[in-house]
C-alpha positions as CSV (number, residue, x, y, z in Angstrom):
1,M,-25.3,31.1,-8.9
2,V,-27.0,31.7,-12.3
3,E,-23.9,33.2,-14.3
4,A,-22.9,29.5,-15.2
5,C,-26.3,28.3,-16.4
6,D,-27.6,28.2,-19.6
7,G,-30.5,29.7,-21.2
8,P,-33.3,26.8,-20.4
9,A,-31.6,26.5,-16.7
10,I,-32.1,30.2,-15.8
11,A,-35.8,29.4,-17.4
12,R,-36.1,26.4,-14.8
13,L,-35.0,28.6,-12.3
14,A,-37.2,31.6,-12.8
15,T,-40.3,28.9,-13.5
16,T,-39.4,27.6,-9.7
17,A,-39.1,30.8,-8.0
18,D,-42.6,31.8,-9.7
19,T,-43.8,28.6,-8.2
20,L,-42.9,29.6,-4.6
21,R,-43.8,33.0,-4.4
22,P,-47.4,32.4,-3.4
23,L,-46.0,30.4,-0.4
24,L,-43.4,33.0,0.4
25,Q,-44.4,35.2,3.1
26,P,-44.1,39.3,1.7
27,D,-40.4,39.8,3.7
28,E,-39.4,36.3,2.9
29,P,-36.7,36.3,0.2
30,I,-35.3,33.3,-1.3
31,E,-31.4,33.5,-0.5
32,V,-30.0,30.5,-2.2
33,M,-31.4,28.3,-5.0
34,V,-29.8,25.2,-6.3
35,V,-30.3,21.8,-8.1
36,A,-29.0,18.7,-6.7
37,G,-29.7,15.1,-6.5
38,V,-32.0,14.5,-3.4
39,G,-31.9,11.1,-1.3
40,A,-29.7,7.8,-1.7
41,V,-29.4,5.2,-4.1
42,S,-27.7,1.9,-2.7
43,V,-24.9,0.3,-4.6
44,R,-27.1,-3.0,-4.4
45,R,-30.1,-1.2,-6.3
46,T,-27.6,0.1,-9.0
47,M,-26.0,-2.9,-9.7
48,V,-29.4,-5.1,-9.9
49,T,-30.8,-2.4,-12.1
50,A,-27.8,-2.7,-14.4
51,V,-27.4,-6.6,-14.4
52,V,-31.1,-6.7,-15.1
53,T,-31.3,-4.3,-18.0
54,G,-28.2,-5.7,-19.5
55,I,-29.9,-9.1,-19.5
56,L,-32.8,-8.0,-20.8
57,S,-31.3,-6.1,-23.7
58,G,-28.9,-8.6,-24.5
59,G,-26.2,-6.7,-23.4
60,T,-26.8,-3.6,-25.6
61,M,-28.1,-1.2,-22.7
62,M,-27.4,-0.4,-19.4
63,L,-29.2,2.1,-17.1
64,A,-28.1,3.7,-14.1
65,V,-30.0,4.8,-11.1
66,R,-29.3,8.0,-9.7
67,P,-31.1,10.1,-7.0
68,Q,-34.3,12.3,-7.9
69,S,-33.1,15.9,-9.1
70,M,-34.9,18.7,-7.2
71,Y,-34.4,22.4,-7.0
72,I,-34.0,23.7,-3.3
73,A,-34.7,26.8,-2.6
74,L,-33.4,28.5,1.0
75,T,-35.3,31.6,2.3
76,D,-34.2,33.0,5.8
77,R,-36.9,30.9,7.4
78,R,-37.5,27.9,5.3
79,L,-36.1,25.6,3.1
80,F,-38.3,24.1,0.0
81,F,-37.7,21.2,-2.1
82,V,-39.4,21.5,-5.6
83,D,-39.7,18.9,-8.2
84,V,-37.7,19.0,-11.2
85,N,-39.4,17.6,-14.1
86,R,-37.3,18.4,-17.5
87,L,-38.8,16.0,-20.0
88,S,-42.1,18.0,-19.5
89,A,-43.3,21.3,-19.5
90,R,-45.3,21.1,-16.6
91,P,-45.0,23.5,-14.0
92,P,-42.9,22.7,-11.1
93,R,-44.4,21.2,-7.8
94,M,-43.3,21.4,-4.1
95,V,-42.5,18.5,-2.7
96,M,-41.4,19.4,0.8
97,E,-40.6,22.3,3.2
98,I,-38.7,22.1,6.4
99,P,-38.1,25.1,8.7
100,R,-34.8,26.5,8.4
101,N,-33.9,26.6,12.0
102,A,-35.1,22.7,12.4
103,V,-32.1,21.7,10.1
104,R,-28.2,21.3,10.6
105,T,-26.1,19.8,8.2
106,E,-22.9,17.3,8.3
107,G,-20.6,19.5,6.1
108,L,-19.6,18.5,2.8
109,R,-17.4,15.7,1.6
110,K,-16.4,14.7,-1.9
111,G,-18.1,11.9,-4.1
112,P,-16.6,9.6,-6.3
113,L,-13.7,10.9,-8.3
114,G,-14.3,14.3,-7.0
115,L,-17.0,15.2,-9.3
116,T,-19.8,15.5,-7.1
117,L,-20.3,17.1,-3.5
118,R,-22.4,15.7,-0.9
119,T,-24.0,16.7,2.5
120,T,-26.4,15.5,4.9
121,L,-29.7,17.3,6.2
122,V,-30.3,16.5,9.9
123,D,-33.6,17.3,11.2
124,G,-33.8,15.3,14.6
125,S,-34.9,11.9,13.1
126,E,-32.7,9.1,12.7
127,R,-32.1,9.3,8.9
128,G,-30.3,12.5,7.3
129,L,-31.5,13.4,3.6
130,T,-28.6,13.1,1.5
131,M,-28.2,15.9,-1.3
132,V,-25.6,15.3,-4.0
133,F,-24.3,18.6,-6.2
134,A,-22.9,17.8,-9.5
135,H,-19.7,19.1,-10.9
136,P,-21.4,22.6,-12.3
137,A,-23.6,22.9,-9.5
138,K,-20.5,22.6,-6.7
139,A,-20.1,26.3,-5.6
140,D,-24.1,26.3,-5.4
141,G,-23.3,23.6,-2.7
142,R,-21.0,25.1,-0.8
143,A,-23.1,28.2,-0.7
144,L,-26.2,26.3,0.6
145,T,-24.0,24.3,3.2
146,A,-22.6,27.7,4.2
147,A,-25.7,29.1,4.6
148,L,-27.1,26.2,7.0
149,P,-25.7,25.9,10.7
150,Q,-23.5,22.7,10.9
151,L,-24.1,20.0,13.4
152,S,-21.6,19.8,15.9
153,R,-18.9,17.2,15.8
154,E,-19.8,16.1,19.3
155,I,-23.1,15.2,18.2
156,R,-21.8,13.2,15.2
């Protein structure tokens, strides 16, 4: 997982692990830690943002909306979501924690042009939580998805 990362990325992973350590039980190891975009952005919202910024800037600038990047840490008991703030030196902030036995995945799907992988976590609620793994993190996305139980095909 860490071999393909550059120096700052390794430092961010280490800082995130340090943030989670006080929350972990003594015998609870971090099995997988990945960076992923969490959530979904509708096509409509993307188009509206692009059009509005294009009009306001006179066509000199366009903005794209994307899911929020988070570190996802999987232990043998829980799944942690930690906010990634790459623009400041603020310490990472834990956003959410889900018991591992309450989560299933819908498997991996390729994103547009095959540059991303997508999966959805399902915890019994109506809507799942979509995670998008960018091209450099595809292997980590596969590792996380393989470590979690798959949703059976009959329920889909």
